C-alpha positions in Angstrom: 107.8 58.4 100.6 105.9 59.8 103.7 108.6 62.4 104.3 108.6 63.5 100.6 104.8 63.8 100.8 105.1 66.0 103.9 107.4 68.3 102.0 104.7 69.0 99.5 105.6 66.6 96.7 102.2 65.7 95.2 103.2 63.7 92.1 104.8 60.7 93.8 104.1 57.2 92.3 104.8 54.0 94.3 105.1 50.5 92.8 104.9 47.0 94.3 105.1 43.6 92.5 104.3 40.1 93.7 103.2 36.6 92.6 99.5 36.0 92.1 99.7 32.5 93.4 100.9 33.8 96.8 98.8 37.0 97.0 97.5 36.1 100.4 100.8 34.8 101.8 102.4 37.6 103.9 105.7 35.8 103.9 106.2 36.8 100.3 103.8 39.6 99.5 103.7 43.0 101.3 100.9 44.3 99.2 98.8 45.2 102.3 101.5 47.3 103.9 102.5 48.9 100.6 98.9 50.0 100.2 98.8 51.4 103.7 102.0 53.5 103.2 100.8 54.7 99.7 97.5 55.8 101.2 99.2 57.5 104.1 101.6 59.4 101.8 98.9 60.1 99.2 100.9 58.6 96.3 99.5 57.2 93.1 100.0 53.5 93.8 100.6 50.8 91.2 100.4 47.0 91.8 101.3 44.1 89.6 100.6 40.4 90.4 102.6 38.1 88.1 101.8 34.5 87.4 104.6 32.0 87.7 104.7 31.8 83.8 105.0 35.6 83.6 107.8 35.6 86.2 109.7 33.0 84.2 109.2 34.9 81.0 110.7 38.0 82.6 113.7 36.2 84.1 115.7 35.9 80.9 115.0 39.6 80.2 116.4 40.4 83.6 119.5 38.4 83.0 120.0 40.2 79.7 119.5 43.6 81.3 121.6 43.0 84.4 124.5 41.4 82.3 125.2 39.3 85.4 123.8 36.4 87.4 120.4 37.2 88.8 121.4 35.7 92.1 118.5 37.4 93.9 115.1 36.3 92.5 113.6 39.6 93.7 115.5 41.2 90.8 112.8 40.0 88.5 110.2 42.0 90.5 112.5 45.0 90.5 112.9 44.7 86.7 109.1 44.7 86.3 108.5 47.5 88.7 111.1 49.7 86.8 109.2 48.8 83.5 106.0 49.9 85.1 107.6 53.2 86.2 108.9 53.8 82.6 105.4 53.1 81.3 104.0 55.8 83.7 106.5 58.4 82.3 108.6 58.3 85.5 112.2 59.5 85.0 113.7 59.2 88.5 113.1 56.4 91.0 114.0 56.3 94.7 114.7 53.0 96.5 115.5 52.0 100.1 118.6 49.9 99.2 121.3 49.4 101.9 119.4 50.6 104.9 118.7 47.1 106.2 122.4 46.3 106.0 123.6 49.5 107.5 121.1 49.2 110.4 121.9 45.5 110.9 118.4 44.5 109.9 119.4 42.3 107.0 118.4 38.6 107.3 120.4 36.7 109.8 122.9 39.3 110.9 122.1 39.0 114.6 122.2 35.2 114.3 125.6 35.4 112.5 126.9 37.7 115.3 125.7 35.3 118.0 127.3 32.4 116.1 130.6 34.2 116.0 130.6 35.4 119.6 129.3 32.3 121.2 131.0 29.6 119.1 133.5 30.8 116.5 135.5 33.1 118.9 135.9 30.3 121.4 136.9 27.9 118.7 139.6 30.3 117.4 141.1 30.5 120.9 142.0 26.9 120.7 145.5 25.9 119.6 145.7 25.3 115.8 146.5 21.6 116.3 143.3 21.1 118.3 141.3 22.9 115.6 142.8 20.7 112.9 141.9 17.6 115.0 138.3 18.8 115.3 138.2 19.3 111.6 139.0 15.6 111.1 135.6 14.8 112.6 133.9 17.1 110.1 132.7 14.3 107.7 130.4 13.1 110.5 128.6 16.4 110.7 126.4 18.5 108.5 128.0 20.3 105.5 127.5 23.7 107.2 129.3 22.6 110.4 131.9 20.8 108.4 132.6 24.0 106.5 132.9 26.0 109.7 135.3 23.5 111.3 137.5 23.4 108.3 137.7 27.2 108.0 138.6 27.3 111.7 141.3 24.7 111.2 142.8 26.8 108.4 142.6 30.1 110.4 139.9 31.3 108.0 137.1 33.8 108.4 133.6 33.2 109.7 131.5 35.8 107.8 131.6 35.4 104.0 129.1 38.2 103.3 125.9 37.1 101.6 127.4 35.9 98.3 127.9 32.2 99.0 125.5 29.6 97.5 127.7 26.6 98.2 130.1 26.1 101.2 133.6 25.6 100.0 133.6 22.1 101.4 130.7 21.2 99.1 132.4 22.3 95.9 133.6 18.8 94.9 129.9 17.8 94.8 128.9 20.5 92.3 131.9 21.1 90.0 133.9 18.6 88.1 137.2 17.3 89.5 139.1 18.7 86.5 137.7 22.2 87.1 138.4 22.0 90.8 142.0 21.0 90.1 142.5 23.9 87.6 141.2 26.5 90.1 142.7 25.1 93.3 145.4 27.8 93.3 142.8 30.6 93.7 140.5 29.6 96.7 137.7 32.0 97.5 138.7 31.7 101.2 141.9 33.7 100.5 140.0 36.6 99.2 137.7 36.7 102.2 140.6 36.3 104.6 142.6 39.1 103.0 139.5 41.4 103.4 139.3 40.4 107.1 142.9 41.1 107.7 142.5 44.6 106.1 139.6 45.3 108.4 141.4 44.0 111.5 144.4 46.2 110.8 142.1 49.3 111.0 140.1 50.7 113.9 137.0 48.9 112.4 138.5 45.6 113.5 137.8 46.5 117.1 134.1 47.1 116.6 131.2 44.8 117.7 130.9 42.0 115.2 127.6 43.4 113.9 129.3 46.6 112.8 132.2 44.5 111.5 129.8 42.7 109.2 128.4 46.1 108.0 131.9 47.4 107.2 132.9 44.1 105.5 129.9 44.4 103.2 130.7 48.0 102.5 134.3 47.0 101.5 133.7 43.8 99.5 131.5 43.2 96.5 128.1 43.1 98.3 127.2 46.8 98.2 129.0 48.0 95.1 129.0 44.9 92.8 125.7 43.3 93.8 123.1 45.6 95.2 123.9 49.0 93.6 125.2 47.7 90.3 122.0 45.6 89.9 119.8 48.6 90.5 121.9 50.8 88.2 121.9 48.4 85.3 118.2 47.5 85.5 117.3 51.2 85.8 119.5 52.1 82.8 117.6 49.5 80.7 114.6 51.7 80.9 116.4 55.0 80.7 115.7 55.7 84.4 117.8 57.4 87.0 117.8 55.6 90.3 118.7 57.2 93.6 119.5 55.5 96.9 119.3 58.1 99.7 120.6 55.6 102.3 123.9 55.2 100.5 124.8 58.8 100.6 128.2 59.0 102.4 127.1 61.3 105.2 124.2 59.0 106.1 126.0 55.7 105.6 129.0 56.8 107.7 126.8 58.2 110.5 124.7 55.0 110.7 127.7 52.8 110.5 129.0 54.5 113.7 125.8 54.0 115.6 126.7 51.5 118.4 125.5 48.0 117.6 123.7 48.0 121.0 121.3 50.5 119.4 120.9 48.6 116.1 119.6 45.5 117.9 117.8 46.0 121.2 114.9 44.5 123.1 114.6 41.9 120.3 114.2 44.4 117.6 116.6 44.9 114.6 117.0 48.5 113.3 116.0 49.6 116.8 117.3 53.2 116.6 115.9 53.6 113.1 112.4 52.5 114.2 112.5 54.9 117.1 113.5 57.7 114.8 110.5 57.3 112.5 107.9 57.1 115.2 105.1 59.4 114.2 106.1 59.3 110.5 104.5 55.8 109.9 101.9 53.9 111.9 103.4 51.6 114.6 101.7 48.7 112.9 104.1 49.1 110.0 107.2 50.2 111.9 107.1 47.3 114.3 105.8 44.5 112.1 108.0 41.4 111.9 111.0 41.7 109.7 110.2 40.8 106.1 112.9 40.8 103.4 112.4 40.9 99.7 111.6 37.2 99.6 110.5 35.2 96.5 108.8 31.8 97.0 111.5 30.0 95.1 111.5 27.2 97.6 107.9 26.4 96.8 108.3 27.1 93.1 111.0 24.5 92.8 108.5 21.9 94.1 106.1 22.8 91.3 106.1 24.7 88.0 109.7 26.0 88.3 111.1 22.5 88.8 110.1 21.2 85.4 110.9 24.5 83.7 114.4 24.5 85.2 115.3 20.8 84.7 116.6 21.1 81.1 118.4 24.3 81.9 120.1 22.7 84.9 121.0 19.4 83.3 121.6 20.2 79.6 122.8 23.8 79.1 125.5 26.2 80.1 128.3 25.2 82.5 126.7 21.7 82.9 126.9 21.1 79.2 130.5 22.4 79.3 131.4 19.8 81.9 132.0 22.2 84.7 128.9 21.7 86.8 128.0 18.1 87.7 124.8 16.9 86.0 124.3 14.0 88.5 124.6 16.2 91.5 122.1 18.8 90.1 119.6 16.1 89.2 119.9 14.7 92.8 119.4 18.1 94.4 116.3 18.8 92.3 114.7 15.4 93.1 115.5 15.8 96.8 114.1 19.3 96.9 110.9 18.1 95.1 110.5 15.4 97.7 110.9 18.1 100.4 113.7 16.2 102.0 115.7 19.5 102.3 115.6 23.0 100.9 118.0 23.2 98.0 116.3 26.2 96.3 119.3 28.6 96.7 121.7 26.1 95.1 119.2 25.2 92.3 118.4 28.8 91.5 122.1 29.8 91.4 123.0 26.9 89.1 120.0 27.7 86.9 120.8 31.4 86.4 124.5 30.6 86.0 123.7 28.3 83.1 121.3 30.9 81.6 123.9 33.6 81.9 126.5 31.4 80.2 124.2 30.7 77.2 123.3 34.4 76.9 126.7 35.9 77.2 129.4 33.2 76.6 128.0 31.4 73.5 
């Protein structure tokens, strides 16, 4: 926006949406920084603070427009921001989709790289019989570590993109035994492994694991079928054209080939990108702690959302069809409400899955 303003564009609108209950919580609302950038760029800035009830009212509309699972709660905010743009007479919107992923600034990428290099790579150097023996100890460990050990035993893949709500080892807990039996010939692990083999067979397989993750996301469903399709469908609902400058082939290929050592350096993700925009934005904004498009679903499932979601989780959609296990979902919800463990991602995924089922399959 700042660069567009510098080029003389004087009719730029900017939009930001948050939850009113968390207005002062900088973990979830970037209203302060959005205002700063808007003032700097001289845009006509628009804000909306939704109540939880308004958020829940918009959710079914988002599922209807996206014609898919709303796996990212922030899609609800995007949907409302696009509606605001339509109401202002805007016809073309510009977003920053994909730059975080290309620059290795997406949540947890550095931690995943470290887990691969420090633990997984060593594990995979062990003989297969040793890895299988280690997997036998898996039931004594946490579900996450159990899943990793079992994947290693099978010669599987470490990075599964950002599309997994349940580890494969946890599937018997969430889906019925009958459904698991009927789908056992098509494990998701095979799809991921085939993608990794394709990457390894190319020059990209020799890259630092950070850039391997970037390439994997470019090749699998994450970029095309999740991020960009979501934006395209939601924009089309309001007759808007959406543009994503960071996904232009020239930019994406150039950034992908920037060495990983310049994407994460001195404790900063997106290091080279931050350096490149020095002087365009204030340092307070450039070097503020990384903040993704987070929605306080963890907190909402302790309060208002828990009661709203209960009948959807336990009585509708795939649960009613006997595919999702009602007992397990009820247990997850109660444990989350007691703050024993954060199950918000699993609860949200099952909830929107059931909502999608009842909207499009019945």
